[in-house]
N, C-alpha and C positions, 0 to 999 in steps of 0.2 A: 748433661744433655747438650750443652752448647758446643761441645767439642766435636760432635758428629752429626748434629741436626740443627737446622734453622728454618725460619719462616719469613717470607717477604710478602706483605699485603700491598698489592699495587692499587687496589680500589677500596679505600677505607670506608667509603660511603655505602657500598654494597656489603662490606664485611667489617663492621665496627669492632669486632673482637674475635680473635682466633688464638686458641691455646692448644698446646701439644705436650705430651709426655711420652717417654720411651720405656718399654719393658724388654729387657734383653735376656736371651737364653730361654725362650719359651719352648714348650713342646706341644704343638697343636694336635689335638685329638678330641675324642668325645667329651662332652661336658659332664661334670658330676651329676649324680642322680637328682639331687635337690634342685639344681639349676635347670636341668632339662624338664623336670615335672612342673616347675613354676612357669616356664615358658609355654609349655603345652596347655596349662590351665588358663593362660592369657591368650590362647589361640595362635601361638607362634610355633613354628617347626624348629627344633634344635638343629644346628649346623655343625659348629665346633666350639670348643671352650673359649676361644677369643671372641668370635662373632656373637656367640650367645651372651657373653657378658655385656657387650655394647647394647644388645636388644633388651637385656634385663634392666640395665640402668635407664634406658629410654622409657621403659614402662614404669620403673620405680620413681624416677625424678623428672620425667618429661623432657629430658635433654637428649636430642639425637647425637650420636657419636659415630665415628668411622675409624676403622683400623687399617693402616697401610703396612705392607711388608717393607720394612726399612731398606732391605737389600735391593728392592726394585725402584727406589726413589734415587734418582741421579744425584750424587754428592750429598745425599741426605737433606736436600734443600727443597722445601715446598713453597710454591708461588701461588698466591691467590690473585687471579686476574681474569678479565673477560676473555672469552674464546675468540680466536680469529675466525672471520667469516669463512664458512665452508670446511672448517676443521671437523674431524670425526673422532669418535671414541666408541669403543665396544664396552657397554655397561655390564654390570654383574648378571643381568638377565640374558646375556649372550647376543644382544641386538646392537647393530652398528647405528649410531645416531649422528646426524649432521648438526653441527652447532653454528651459532651466529654470534654477533657481538653483544646480544642481549643476555647471553648465558654466561653466568659466572662459573669458573672452573678452578679446581685445585690441580696444579700441574708441577712438573719439574722442567729441567732444561730441555728434555726431549719432546714434551707434549703434555696433553691433559691426562690426569690420573683419575679424576672424578668430576662429576657434575655437582657443584657445591650445593649442599643441602637437599639433593634429590636422590642420587645414586652413585655408588662408586664404580670405578672402572675395573674391567676384568684383568687388566695387565698389572695392577698394583695391589690386588686383594690378598688377603691372608689365605695361605694354602698349607698343605701338610708339610711342606718343606720350609716353612717360615721359621726363622730363629729369633729375629728381632722385630718388634712391633712398634710402629710410630702411631700413637693414638691422638685423634683429632677431636676437639670440642670447640664449637664456635657459635657465634650469633650472626645470622645473615639477615639482611633487609627483607621483610616478608614479601613485599611486592616483587622483588627480584626473583625469589624462589617461585612465586606464583606464575610469573611470566615464563620462566624456564620450564616448569612442569607442564604448562599448557602447550608451549611451543614444541616440546619433545614428545608430548603425548604419553607421559609417564608420571605416575603418582606412587609415592611410597610412604611408609610410616614416618620417615624423617620429613619429607616435603609437607605432609599433612600438618605437622606441628610447626615447622618453620613458617609456613604460609599464615598461620594464625598467631604467630608471635610466641617466642620463648623468653624465659627470664635471662637477661644478659648477666645478671649477678650469679646465676647458677652454673655458668660455664665451667669454672674451675672446680667447684664442689663436685659436679658430676664427673669431671675428668679424673680427679683424685680417687673418687670412689671406684670408678671403672678400672683404673690402673692397679689398685690394690686387689680387686677381685680377679683380674687376669693373672696377677702374680700367684694368687692362691689356687686358681683353677688350672693354670697351665704351667706353673713353675716359673722360673726366671726371677729376675730382680728388677725393681723399678729404678730407673736411672735417676740420679740425684738432680733435683731442680726441675723446672718446667719452663716452657716458652709461653709467653702471654703477650701477644701483640694487641694493644688496645687503642682504639681511636675514641671518638666521642660517641658513647652509647646513649640510648634514649634516657633523658633526664626523668627523675621522679616527678609525676604530675601532681599538682596541687589543685584539688577540686573543691569548690565552695558548696556548702549546703545550707539552705535556709530552713529554720524550724517550721516556719509558717507554711512553706511549700510542702514539707514532709507531712504535716498534719492534714493539709488540704487534699493531697493525693491519696493518703491512706484512709482518710475519713475518721481517724481517731487521734487522740492526743497522746503523743509519745513524749515522755519527759526528756528534757535536755540532757540530764545526766545519764539516762538510759541509752540515749542515742550515742553519746560519746563512748560509753562502756562497750556497746555492741561493736562499734567501728574499731576500737582499740583491741578487742578480742580477735578481730579479723586481721590484725597486723597493720592497721592504718595508724599513722601518727597524726594526732588531732590537735589543732589550735583553735580555741574559742574566740569568737568576736561577737559584736552586737547583733543579736537576732539569728545567730547561726554559728557555723564553724568552717574551718578549712582543713580538709583531710589530705595528707600526703600519702599517695597510693604506693603500696609495696611493688617492687619491680616485677614480681611474678603475676600480678593481677593486671594483665594486658587488656582485660575485658572492661575495666573501669576507667572511664574518661570524662564523664559528665555527672551533673547533679542527679539525674534520674537513676544512674547506676548505684549511687550511694543510697538512695531511697529504697531501691530494690534489695540491697544488702540488709538494711534495717528491717524491712518487712519480712525478709526470709528468716532472720534469726529471732525476731519477735514472735513469728509464727503467723501464718496466714489465717489459722483458725481463730486468732484473737481479733481479727477484723470483722466487724458485724456486717451482715448482708443488708444492703439497702437497694431500694428501687430507684433507678436514675430519674431525676426530675428534669423535665424538659418538654418542650412542645414540638411535636414532629412537624417538620417543614415539608410542604409538598414539593415533589420533584418538578422543576420547571424545565420544560423542553423547549429549546430554541426553535425558531421557524425553520432553519435549515434541516435540523434532524427530524422535525415533525414531517417535513416534506419527504425526507429520505425514508421514513417509516411508511408513508403512503406509497412511495415508489415500490418498496419491497412487497407491499400487499398487492399492488397491481401486477407485478411480475409473477408472484406466486399464483395469482388467479389466472394467469396466462399459461400456466403449466411449467414454469421455470423452477429450478432448484437453486437455492442460494449457496454460494461458495464463499468461504472465509479464508483468506490467505494472509501470510505475513506481508508487511509493507516493504520487504527487502528483495533485492534481486542482484544479479551480476549484469555488467554491461557488455560482456564478451559476446554472448550469443546473438544479440541484436545489432551489434556494431557493424557487422558486415552487410546488414540489410538497410541501415539508415544512413542518409548523407550526414556530413559533418555539421551542417546547419540545423539539423532536426533537434528540437528541444528535448526530445526523449533520450538523447545521448548524453545530455548535460544534466545529470542528477547529482544530488549531494552524496558524497562518500562518508560512510560512518567511521568515526575515530576508533571504535573498538567493535568490529563486526563479529557476529556469531560464527561465521564461516566465510571463506573466500567467495563462495557463490551467493552470499547474502551481504555483500559489502556496500551496496548502494541502495538508496531509497528508490522506489519504483517510479518510472516515468510513464509506464503504461501497465494496465492490468492484464493485457492479452497474453503475456508470457505465462502468468500463473494459471489462467484459464486453460491455455493449451496444455500445460503440464498436467493439470487435473484430468482433462479429457483424454489425453494419451494414456494416463494411468488407468482410467475407467475402461477405455477401449481395450487395453491389454488384459483386462479381467472379464471380457465378454460383453461389455455394453455395446448396443447397436444404435442407441439414440441418446443424444445429449442436448439438454436445454439448461444452461448454467448462466447465472448472473452474479454480480458482486457490486455492492455500493461501497466505494472506498475513496481514500484520499491519494492523489498522485502529486508528485513533486517535480519541479524543474528549476534549473539554476545551480550555481556553484558559489561557494564562499559565503559572504554575508547576505547575498541577494538570492533568496529561495522563494519560489512561488508555489502555493498549494491550491489545488482545486478538487472538488468533490465530484466524482463521476459515477455514472451507471455503466458498467461494462458487461457485455454478454457474449454468449457463444451458442451457436446452433449447429449441430453436426449429426451425421447419421441419417436415419430414415425420417420421413416427414411425420408419420403417425406411429403409435406403438404397434408392435407386431401382434397379430391375432389369428383366428382360424382362417381368415381370408388371405393370410400370407403377409409378406413384408411389403410395406408401402414404398413408393419411390423415395429416393434420397432428397433431402431438403436442398433448395437452391437459393439463388439470390432473392427471389421474390418472397421466400419465407422470412428472411431476415428483414426485408423491406416491410413486409406486412407487420412483423413484430414491432419495428421502430415506429411505424405509423400508428399502430394500435396503442403503443405506449403514449405517444403524443396526444392521441384522442382521449385516452383514459385520464390523462392528467390535465385535460382541458387547455392544451397549449394553443395559443392564439396564432393564426396565420402560419400553421406548420406546413412547410413545403419541402418536398424532396427535390434536390437539384443535382445535376450531373457533377461527378467529381472523379478525378484521376490522380490526385496529388499525394495520396498516402502510399508510401513505398511498401508498407506491410500488407497491402491489399492488392488483389488482382487489378491490373490497370483498366480492364474493360468491364469489370463487374463490381464497381463500387460507386457510392453516392454519398451525399451529405444531407443532413437535416438542418433546415433553417427555421427558426422560431421567432416570430415578430421581427423579421429582418436580420437576426443575428445568427451566426454559425453555432449550432448546438452539438456538432460532432459528426463522425463518419461511420459508415457501415459497408459491408460487402464481403466478398469471398476472400479467403486468405490467399496471399501470393503463393504461386506454386513452389517457388524456391524455399519459402518459409515452411510450407507444408512438408516438403521433402526433408528439411533440416529437423523437423519435429517427428519425422517418421510416422505421419498420419496415413491411415489406410484409404481415406477418401476426402472429398472437399469439406471444408469447415468454414463457417460464416461467423463474422465478428461484428460487434457494434460497441461504440463508446460515446456516451452522451454526457454533456456538461449539465449537472443538476442545477447549478445557479442560473444558467440560461433558460432551462426548462421552467424553473420556478418564477423567474422574472417575466416570462412570456405567458403566464396563465391569465385566462379571462377572469373577471371578477366573480362570476358564478354561472351556473348552467341555466339556460332559459328553456322552459318547457314550451314546445309548439304543439298545439292541439292537433290530434290526428284527424284528417278529413274523412268523412264517411262517403264522399263522392267517388265515383269510379275514376280510374286513371286512363290516360291515353298514351300509347307508346309510339314513337316514330324513330326509324333508323335513318341515320345520315351517313353518307360516304364522303370522306374528306381526303383529297389527294394533296400531299405535301412533299417537300424534299426529304430524302432519306435521312439526312443529317439532323432534321428537326426533331427534338425529343417530344414525347407525348406530354410531358409536363408543360411545355409551351402551349399546346392545344388546350390542355386542361385549364390553364390560366385564362385563356381567351374566352372559353365557354363559361367559366365561372363568373367572368365579369359581365356577362349579359344580364341586363336588368329587366327581367321578364317574370312577373309574379306567377305565371302559369308553369314555369319550369320547376319541378320538384327535385329532380335528380337526373344524373346522366352517368354513363360508364362506357368504357371501351370494351367491345365484345369481339372485335376482329382486327387483324392487321395483315396486309398482303403486299408483296412486292414481286415484280416479274412481269412477263408478257401477259396482257398487251400493254402494260404501263410502260412509259418511257424509262430509260435507264436513269438511275438516281432519284426515282420517285417511288412513293409508297402510298397505299390507301389505308385509311383508318375507318373502321366501322364504329359509329357512336350510337348508342341507344339513349334517347331522351325521353324521360317520363314527365308528362304534363298532368297537372291536377290543380283544381281550385277548391278552397275550403267550403264554399257556399253554393256552388252550382256545378252542373255537369258541363262538359265541353262538347256535347253532341247536339 
């Protein structure tokens, strides 16, 4: 074989062993009946007598093989090397695949012939005109095959086995077996000799086993001699020592790597039915819930009571959709990137929960929903590298109609005051101290004129408002949508010690309406703060019932109508 074929392994780490044999003068055609029937019984479709032999030996010995048409291999030289970035190959399923440097290939001087351990190429496969076959049998690094299979989106019988590990000592045995069967099934002669390029294959593992640990886990006494006998029957080479043994693992047992694996083998052969049933002895420990998660549970109950539905999302997102809406300095743009993401659109930890809520609402809306009240209690992340900050937030969404649709028709669409009322209601239900709504226009994801912030005990607790029109357009929403995001740690730290019951007065109240003229730029919150600060025991409550601007008021001025309710607990005011 050395006179017309050779193999060069450029990356022995990814391919520690590669062997090949040649069968010359074959006649490719249908397989013998016995071979075809055995493959069909194994669930495989017969193809031709050469390919069917490689599949048969795969099922028989667990070693994947691949057959090349020797005439299609330039100069008979196979090269095992990484692909060049952007290189392409048409695989046996007829699809063109783009390769990168992480993919190991079998190639010749002209380019790739096969994706190593995954699938062969269409241009070098065995066909009806094949006369000489170059047969491959190899051991590839499992992690390399796993990466290539995932990157290319293709899985095969070969990749399934290589990913889980095959026996490096079985490479030549399977190769010789397949070469002989091809010569029998397709005629031809096996060329003298074989190519066997071998680097450092995985060494035999020496795994210790303690007899005391074996007895403790199984709950029965297994004799030392019986343990040794069981392992030796399974092909392990055993050396005894004080209190245990050391087992040399056979090369084909890639699933055995630690003590517990040996214990499982002993239990399996001794028989699980020989292990008596026992009731576990132990004292159940009560689940201890931390204060943060106890508060989060209370928050969930409050939101459910307000008519919201809880949404649960993955903590992953992409940073592409939001990047055009957020300035560079915004912490929501700087979130940790995952080393091994599930997908490209889930490559980062979330810096905001609004994207997930908007995705869910858009999906619900496309299925006919006309009203949405969603919330999520989740952890958000900011920072990069070694410095990452986590915070637990309550995020919510209000969209669609204000009330459910009924016989009276559809109610008006929810607006800014609905989300404000929800945020203030949450703060009140959680007994937040000194909860104030203040003007805000700094969140680029919200409408600049329809957003505000919540302050609790003098600390910023979060923002709320209507979604920015550009963001609503990017999400293809049919109408306005309102969002809020509140820091649970700030809400929890700003809670009052307890609720104080104030006895309801049975005395009648007196109402007085006041008209207050102020500058148009002064928010009602400032007026509310001034009136709240009035120390008068007769004032029970007050609220805004009217607002007016225009003639005959001077330009830049507005009139607020306040209704003040007076009441004393022990006497009338008349």
